[in-house]
N, C-alpha and C positions, 0 to 999 in steps of 0.2 A: 019457199027455197027448195030448190030442187033437190033430186038425193045426189045430184051431182055437185052442186055448191055446198050442202051440206058435206059431202066426203073432201070437197077441196079445201073446205075450212080444217077440219079434224085434221088433215094433211101436215097445214100450214101448223095448227097448233101444236100438232104431236112435233112437227119440226122446232117451233120454238122452245117448245119443254126441252128437245134433246140440247138445242142451242144453250141453252140455259143451265143444264145439268152439267154438260160438257163444260162450260165456262166456270160453274160452282166448282167441279172438280179440278177445274185447272188453278181456280184462285185457291183452294184448299191446299191443292199440292204446294203451291208457291208459297203459302203461308206456313207450310208445313217445314220445306225448307227453310227459310228464314228460320222461323222457330229454332229448328235443329242446329242452325248456323249460329243463332244469338249466342248459342251457349259455347261456341268456340272459342276460346283465347289463343290468337297465333303467336304470341311471344310469353315465355315463363323464363324466370331469374331463379335460380336457386344457390345457397350457399355452397362452397366448395367444400368437400367433404362430409356434406350430411348425405342424406338418405337417396338413395338409387331414384331417378324418377321414371314415370311413366305415362302413358299416353292419357291417362284418366286427369292427369293435371291439367288436360287444355280443356277440360269441358267443366261446365259449371252445374251442369246436369248429366247425367249418363243417357246417351243416345236412346232411341227408342227403338232402333235396329242396330244395336251395338256388333253384331255380325258384320255391318255393311260399313263398318268404319274401320281404316287400317292406317298404317304410316310405312314410310320408307327406311326410318330409324328403328334400328334395334337395340332400344333402351338399355339393354342388359351388357352391352359391349359399351356404354359410355363412362370414359373414366372420368369420374367425378371431383378427382383429385387434383385437375388441371383448369384452372380457368380459363375458358375459352368461351367462344360461340358456334353452336351446330346449327345449320339451317338445313330442312327436310319438309318433306309434304306431309300431309294428312289427307288421306282420300277418303270424302264422305258422299256416300251414295253413288259412287261412279266420278265425282268431280274435286278435284286436286286443290288444296289449300296450303301456300307456302307457311312454314310457320318458323319459329327459333327458339333455341335453348340455350340461356345464357347460363352459363356456370361463373359466379362470380365472388371473388374475395373481398369482402369489406371489413373482415372481423381483424384489428390490428393485432401485432405480436405480441407476445407475454415475455419477462422476461425479470431476474431480480439483481439487483447490483451486489458485487462481493468488498464487503469493506477493504480497504487498501492503506497498508503502511508504507512511506516512502519517504526519502530524503530530497529536500529543496532542490538538490542538486541534479538530482535524477531525471532523466526524460520523462513524459507522460506514458503512462504502459498503454498499450493497444489497447483501445476500447472493448474489442469482443474478451479480451483475456477478463475483463472488469465484470460479466454478465454472465448470470448461470440459469438453468432453466428455461433456455430459449425454446418456446412453443407456436411454431406458425405452419400452415399449410404449405409453404413456401419457403422458399432460403432467404434468409433473414440479414442484411447487412448492418453493422454495427458500427456507429460514429461517434465522436466526439461534438455534443451540440452546443454545451456550456461548460468551460474551463476556469473556473475561477484562478487569480494570481497567488500562487503559493508560496512564492519567492522568501516569505518570511516566515515560513512555516505554520504550523497551528491546524485547526480541526477545518474542514471545508466538504461542499457537498457538489461535486461534480455532475452533469447532467448527460446521459448516454442519449442517444437516438437510434432507436431499433425501428428499420424498416424494411417490409416485407417485398416480394416479389410483383406485388399490385399497388404498391405505394402508400398503403396503410403504414403510418406512424405511431410508435410507443415511447414515451419519453421516462428513462429508467435515471433514478438518484443513486448515485456511488457516493458512500461516506469515505473521506480520504484523511489519514492522520498524517501530517508532513512536519519531518524535525529538520529545524535547519541547522546544519553542522558548520561551524563558524572555528573550531578548535583545530589547530595545525598538529600534525602527529609530533610526539617526543621522539628523539634521537639520544641516545644515550651510550657511553662505551668510546665516542670518539675522541682521542687522545693523540698528542703528536707523537710522531713515529721517529725511532733512530734505526738506520739500516746501513750497511756498509756497501760499499761498492760491489754491483752484480749480483746481489742478493734479491731475491723475490720478495714481495710483499703480501701478506694477506689484508686488503685494505677491511673485508669485511667482517673478519675476526671477531673483534670485540662487541662490533655493534648492534644496538637493539633499538628496532624501530616500535614503536607503540603507537596507538591511535584510540579516541574516546568511543568511535564507531565503527571503524575501517580495522578488521582483524588479518588483514593483509596490505598494508599501504607499501606503494612503491618506495625504493630506493635508488637514487643515482648517485655514483661516484665520479667525479669530475678529477681525473689524473692528467689530463692532458699537458698540464704545467711540469710535470714529476720527469727528472733525468735519472737514472737510477745507476747510468753510468758515469755519471759528473759531479763530484762533489759540490755542495750546495745544501739552500734549505728552500724547500719547494711547499706549495699552497696544494693542498687536495679539500675537495668541497663535497660535501653530503648534502644530499635534497631527498627528502622526501615528502612524499604526497599522496593524501588520500584521495579517495574517489570522490570526495566534494569538490577536490582541487586544491584545497587547504595545503600550505607547504612551508616547510621547515628547510632552513639552510644552518648547516654547521662549518667550518674552515676550522684545519687544524694544518700544520706543519710535519712534514716530513724530512728530516734530515741526512743527507747521505753522505758518509764519510769514508775515510780509508780504513780497511780494514787494522786493527791495532795487531803489535806483535803478540804471538802467543795464543790468535783466534782460533777458535774451535768452532768448526763449520756444524750447523743443527745435524745434519745427517750422522756425524760421529755421536753428538750426546744421545739422540733418539734410539740410537743401536745400542749405547750400552743402557739406557732406560728399558729397553725392550728386554733385556737379558734379565735384569733385574724383574721386572715385572712377569719376566715368566716363573720366575722361582719363588716368588711370595704369592701368585694367585693358582686358582685352578679351573679346568673350565666349567661352564655352568653356575660361575659368581654372577650375583647383580651388580651393577654399579654401584650399590652402596657399600655394598662388601669388597669390591676390587677398591673403590677409592680408601675406605677404613684401611685395608693393609696398606695402602700407598703411602697414606698420613703416618701411620705406625712404624712403617720401617724407616721413613726420613726420619721420624723424631728420635728411634732408638739407635739407628746406624749412622748417623752422621753428627759426629761430636761437636759441640758447640765451640767456636773461639770468637774472639770479639774482632779479630781483624783479619781480612785473608786479601788478597790480591786477585784480581780478575779486570779484564778490560771489558767484558761482554756478559751477556747473562748465559751463552751458552758455555763459556770458560768456566764461568761461578759453579753451575751445576754439572760438568763434566767433572773440575777438581773433586764436587762434595761427592761423586758418584765412585772416584777413582781414589782419592786420598782419605774419605769417608770425614772429613773435617768441613766446616764452613759456620758461616755466621747466616743470620735472616736471611740475606739477598740469594746466599747459595741453596740454602734449604727451600726456599719459597720456589725457585726455580727448577731444583730438584723434584719438588712433587709435582710443579707445572707439567716438565718432559715426560715423566711417568702417567697424569693424567692425560696428556696428548694422544701416548701410545696407546693407552685403553680407550681413545674415543670418549673421552668424557669432557664435555663442554668446561671451561674455567676461564679464571680471571686473576690478574693479580692485582691486590688494593696496597695502597702504600698509606702509612700512618700522615693524616694531615689534619690541621695542624699540627706540628711538632717543635719544640723548644732547644732540644741537648740532643735527640737521637733520632733517626727515623726506624722505621720498621716496616716490615711485608708479611702479608697472608695471602692464603688463598680463598678464591671465592669460586665455589663449584656447584654446578647444575647438576641436580640428582632428583628424580620421578618430578622432573618438570619445575623443579623450584630452585631455588638459590640459595645455598649455605656457606657458612664461613667454617674454614679449615685454617689450624696452623700447628705446623707440626716441628717450630723452633724451641729449643731449650728454653725453659723460664726459670730463672733461679728463685729456688723454694717452692716449686711448682711441678711436682714429677709425674705429670701427665701431659694430655695434648688436647686440642680443640676439635671436634671434629661436629659436623652440620649443627653449628651455633645459628639460630637468627641473630637478625641483627641487633635486638630487644636484647637477648640472652649476652651477645658478647659486649653489649655496651653496659650490661649490668655488673659484667666481670669486674671485681676490685681483689687486689692484692697488694698487701705493704703501703695500701694507700693509695694507690693510683689505678688507672684501668688501662689507658694508653693505645686503646684502638678506635680511638676518634677517627674519621674518614670524610671524603668529600661524597656524601651519599647521592647525591643528585648526578652523579656521573657513573653510575650503577643500577643495575636493575634492582626494582624491589626484592628484598628477601622474602623468603617464606615466613609467617607467623607462628606458626603451630610449632611448638617444639616437639622434637622426636628422642632428646637425651634419656626418655625412660627405655628406649629400646638398645640402647648403645653399652656394652660390656667395656669398659675401657682396660678393665685390667685382662680379660682375655681377647683383647681385639676382634671381639664379634656384635653384630647386629640382628636383633630379631627383624622379623620380613613385618609391615605394617598389617 
């Protein structure tokens, strides 16, 4: 082999070696890139509200040359509180790779049921008002998922559905204690009314409406049939309704007649009563003290006579004020007129049943409770009755009889606790409770 041939062979070998080396280098480079890219994850999902993301989440191993890896997304500015998908690029050694950051909300909302107590007639409360402690990364909507039939009352479990902004749902149980209100209100004090032509009428005056559950049942008074300017007997209908819709109706008659001869207008009676009240009371007195002075004054300033002539309660009271004589009817309405002027709620009770004679006394509301008062002279009893409970009044016996029976169903229930120990009848004073 000539030197020229040897040199040519050497050149060929060198060229082959170079090709091999270049190929090997290219292969190693490709394998390097493949290996680096193999560590890249192009989609990452995180839970909303968790730790801040960074570029390292996209690599299973740290790149060999981290300084040559970058991203066009500023991870520090990502709001991880909002579920969303963010598209961006990661640049690895000069090549861009599209990537996604998915901020997902997969955790259902939390909350606790608030025990409820309602009436069977009530509408179901808003579901949101029955849940407390709601926690979630998004807004939560609360709706009823399952509501049992509560119309008959009892203990129940209703189920509320909590749904967050991403559709995650949680069922929360809400305990219900349901009361069925089936008892209608009670109307007391509804009595037939006698009035004279042209008089005004206080239809509500003596009416008391009570209910087992409703503290303020409604009362409708139908007076559409009444003609106050035309003599006759007309029907008045009282209708009481509680919040459950239970209803009670009571009908009474109002008798409209001509004013009798010698009739005294109520204004005249009240003017006379006002003068007396100003004489026997002082500013600052309690209602108890004022009522005591009224009963005391009538007891010892209206001399009892068995028979008097009067065509109306106003005439009876006025004659008692001006002549200072009268029977139980005169006395009871004199007390009533004084109590009315003093602004103290009161009613008149008539003995019922009775055999030989009727009797009247006053029923007075003091300190929120009803008490019996009687200012009429009583033979062999030099005193008067003030703030008696019904039990005390019916327990009073003199000469072998009581005489204070009455239709208790027509009047509000009286107080049950005695106050007699606070009353000095001799000096007509009363101690404060």
